[in-house]
C-alpha positions in Angstrom: -0.1 0.0 0.1 1.7 3.2 -0.9 0.3 6.8 -0.9 1.0 9.0 -3.7 0.3 12.5 -2.8 -1.2 15.0 -5.5 -1.8 12.5 -7.9 -4.0 12.9 -11.0 -5.5 9.7 -12.5 -7.3 9.4 -15.6 -9.2 5.9 -16.0 -10.7 5.0 -19.4 -12.8 2.0 -19.6 -16.2 1.3 -21.3 -18.6 -1.3 -19.8 -21.3 -2.5 -21.9 -24.7 -3.1 -20.9 -27.8 -1.6 -19.4 -27.3 1.3 -16.7 -28.0 -1.3 -13.8 -25.5 -4.0 -15.2 -23.1 -1.2 -15.1 -24.0 -0.2 -11.5 -23.7 -3.8 -10.5 -20.2 -4.4 -12.2 -19.1 -1.0 -10.7 -20.0 -1.8 -6.8 -18.5 -5.2 -7.1 -15.3 -3.6 -8.1 -15.5 -1.0 -5.5 -16.3 -3.6 -3.0 -13.4 -5.7 -3.7 -10.9 -3.0 -3.9 -12.0 -1.9 -0.6 -11.9 -5.4 1.0 -8.3 -6.1 -0.5 -6.9 -2.6 0.7 -8.9 -2.7 3.9 -7.2 -5.8 4.7 -3.8 -4.7 3.8 -4.2 -1.7 6.0 -5.4 -3.6 8.9 -2.4 -6.1 8.7 0.2 -3.1 8.9 -1.1 -2.6 12.4 -2.2 0.6 14.3 1.1 2.1 14.6 1.6 2.3 11.0 -1.8 2.9 9.7 -3.5 5.5 11.9 -7.3 5.4 12.4 -8.1 7.8 9.7 -5.5 6.9 6.8 
């Protein structure tokens, strides 16, 4: 897990399908990213990763 200050990131992707299908795909992606990164932050411990990262 790395913090990059003042980074500007552009993502370009096209998801085909209905609005509901795109919403579900984005929600699954967001949930998976939060699950992976949350477990990494917890593994670092409270002294490395402060309560408000």
